[in-house]
N, C-alpha and C positions, 0 to 999 in steps of 0.2 A: 205124524206129527214129530219123531222125532229126526226124520231125515230133512222135514224144511226146517227144525231148528238148527242143526249142523250146516245147512246150506248159510242162513242167516249167519250163524257162528261165524263162517269160514268169510263172508264177504266183510261183516264188521270188523275181522282180523286184519284183512287185505287193506280197507279204510284207514286202519291205525286208530279206531276207534275204542282206545284201550278201556276207560271206564264203561262205556257201554256194553262190550264182551263181558267185563266182570258182573255187571249188575244184571246182565242176561243169564248169565250161568247162574247166578244167584237168586234168580226169580226161579228158573228152572227147577233148581234143587227143591225150592219151598212150593211149587204146584203140585201140591198133594192130588189137589182133583183130576188133573191134566186134562184143565178145562180146553173143549175142541167144539164149542162153539161160541158165538159171541154174547156176551155178559152182558144185559141190562143194567143190572145193578152196580157191575165194573165200572160201567161206562157213565151212570150217573154219579157215583162215587168221584171218578175222574174231573168230573164237571163241578163238583160241589165243594171237591178240595180247595182250588183255587180263589173259591168263594172265601172260604174260612182262613187262606193265607191272604188273602187280599194281593194277589198278585193277577192283575186283569191281564197283561202279556198271554198267561199260561191260560186263561179263561178262554182268551179271541182264540186260541191257536187248537186249543180241544175242541170247542165249535166249529172251526173252520174247515177241520178234520172231518169231521160228523156231516158236515153239510157236504164236503167235495166226495165225500166217500161212499153215504148213503143216501143224503136226502136230495139228490140232484134229478134222480129220476122218479120222484115220488107224483104222484096225481095230485090235481089242484087241491081236494079236499086235506092231503095230509100236509102239503105243501103250509097251507095255512096254520094249521096246527104248529109244525116247525118254527115257524115264524113267530108266531104266537108264546111258545116253549123259548124260544131264543130271548123275546123282549124280556120275557118273566124271569130268566136266570141272568140277566145284564140286571135289571132292576133288583134283583134279589143281592146282588154284589154291592151294590149303590147303597141298600139298604146297610147291609154290614158294615160297610165302610162308615157309615155316620153313626151307627151303635158304637163302632170301637172309637170315637174321635177320630178318625182319620178322612175326613172329608176330600184331604188331596187327592186321595187313592180312588174318591167316585169322579170327582173333577178329570183326572185322566184318562177314566175309562170313558166319559160322555164326550168328552172332546174325541177320541177317536171313532167312536161310534158317529159322531157329527161328521167329521171328515169322511168314514166311509160311504155315510148318507149323501153325502152332497157328491161323491165319484159317480155312485151309483143314480144319482137323477141326471145326471150328463151322459146316459147309456141307456137308461132303463126309464118305459113309461110309467107314471104313478101309478100305485096297487091300491085296493081297499080293502085290506083285512081285514080279517073275523076279529070282535073284541077278544081281548084278553082272556077276562073272564068267562066269555061265553066258551072259550074253547076250550080251556081248562076245567071249566063244568062239564063238558061234554064227555072229557076224559074218564070222568069217576066211573068207577064201577057201582051198579045199584046199591050194593051191600055197605060199601065204605062210602057212600054219599052222604056229607055232611046235612045239615036240616036246611041249611038255605046258600044259593050261591055266593062265591065270593063278589065283593062289589064291581062294578062296569067304571071303568075309565072311559069317560062319552067324549074326551078329546084326544082320541087316540093317533087322530091322523097328524098330529104336530106332535110326535113321542118322543122327543128326546126335550122340546123348547122348555118344556116345564120343569124336566129334571134336572135341569141346570140350574135351577134355583134351588133345589133341595139341598144341596149342600152349604149354601146359604141362609137356610130357615132355620131359625131358634131351634123349634121343636118339631121336626117334621111329623113324627108321630101321632101329632094333635091336629096337622093339618088335615082338612077335609081330602085333598087329593091324594097326600101321599099315606095318610094314616092307616089304610088298610093292608099296604103293603107290608106293615111292621107288625102286623096281627098273626100267630102262630097259626091262625085255621090257613091264612094265604100261602105263607110257607109249605106248610105239612100239603096243601093242596097241589102247587108246582111241585114237589120231588114227587110225590105220587103221581102226576101227571106224566112229567118227565120220564120215570121208569116205565112205565105203561106204554108210552108211546115207543120209545126205544124198542120195547119187547117187541112190540107190533114190527115193527121197521125191521129188524134183525131177524124176525122169523122169515121173512122171504127175500132176505139180502144174499146174495151168493157168495159162496167159502172165497178166503183172500185168493188173490191171482196166485201167489207162489205154491197155494195147495193145487190152483187148476193146473198148473203149470208142471205139477209133478201127476195128477195126475191123468193130463193129456199124454205125457211121457212115457206112462206105463200103459197104455191104453192096447186094445188090439191093434187097432188101426196104424197106430206108433209105430206098435214092434210088426206088421205087416210092411210098411213103409220101410223101414230099416232093411227088414230081408230084401224087399224089393232093390233098395240101393246096396245092397251087399250083393246080390246077385248080378247087377248092372256093372258094379265094379268088377268083378270076376270077370264077367261076359268081356268087358274093354280090355281089360289084360291078355285073354286071351286071342282079343283080335289083333291088338299091339304086337303078342308073339308072333301070330301068323301074319301079318304084315312084315317083320321084319326076315322071316322064312321066305316071305314070297320074292322081299327085296334082293334078298341073297338067290336066289332061283334066278330073277329076271338077270341080274348080275353074269352068273354062270351062263345063260342060255347067250347072251347079248356076248361073251367072251369067246362061247361054242359057234357062234355064226360069223364072228369075226376070223375066228382060224380058219373058218370052213371056205370065207370070202377071198382070203389071203393063198390057201394051199390051191383053190381053183383056179385065181389069175397064176400062180405059178406052173401049175399044169397046162395051161394055157401056152405060156411063152415058151416051156419047152417042147410041147408039141410041134411036130412038123407040119403037120393038117391042121389048120386054123379054121372051124368051118363057122363061115357067120362073123368074124371078127370079134375076137375076144379084146378083154382090156390094152393090150400092146399091138393089136393088127394096125397094118397101114392102107388096108386096103378103104377105100373110098364109101363100100355100100353101106353098112351097119356099124361099121368100125366105130365111130366117132361116138353115135349113143350109145354101143355098148360101153365103151372106155367111160363114158360121162358117169353113164347109171353106176358104173362097178366104184369110181370113184366117190360117188357120192356114198355107197352103200359102205365102204370102208370107213370114211368118215365118221360116218354116223355110229357105226359099231365103235370106232376109239373115243370116240365124246361118251358115250352110253348116256345113261339119264334117266328120268322117271318111264312111268310106263307107257306115256304118249311116245317119246323119244325110243323107245322100244318096237312100239308098233310103227313107228314110220321107219325104223332100221330093217324092221322084217320085211316091209312093202319094198324099199330101195333094193333089198336083194333078191328079192323076188323078181323084179324087174330085170333086174341085171341077170339074173340066171335065163329068163326067159328070152332075151334077147341072144345070148351066148347058145341057147339051144335051139335057136332059129324060131321063138316062139313070136317076134316081132313085137 
């Protein structure tokens, strides 16, 4: 965990997020429990705090994070639970806003939710989620279950249309539609269900990607790959060194062949007996062929080049020597 924290701190410092850096350091110092797993209570409090402060943007951000990170891969039944609890959380926010006399705050949240619903309607087919009360009731433990379930909103299909009217109702706590949500029993049931649901989801959630990356980096398979990579690099360096030596040997060989050819030509010029026409013979027999082959070999030796050029040089030299020796 400490190594992962250091990586996060390093990145935050790199991005220049000074306040985040200080806050994270302070949080680490206060983390006496060394929490190493997702905490349902902590996540529940993160959702309840924006309701207490009437910060609808923070509430939406918190739920969106949970939805994107944890709820996207749930099965159909658990997805229905998540959707029901999401509606419950937003309704609790509206209730809190009305109770504190901040009805405009409720209208702001409802307007954003309606906008999101309208956007989703253009891309997703309509769904028929379970009733909120039914889902919340199902999440109770037997020992904690109240004597009777919370009331059911039978018009759940138009989930926000009626709620737009709530900020304008003089006493929504006495309205048959909204009154159940002002009861303490409903709020307690929502909080308990939310905590139980998050605990269930977190129990099967994979660890953060950063920890997975660290685990992957330190795994035996990765260590083996790093060893193989290091071995391959060493082998490549050895091959490069061998190639340098080969090129040096090739250049030396090319120079030696050139010197031999030149010496052989001079020897034939100085010799009174010129068998079968050397490079400088005037005999019309094989002299022309020998001179041409010798000239080609000397020119190839002077040019040098790669391995293919060296092979060609050797072939030309061999052809010339065969003609001079009388091998045709």
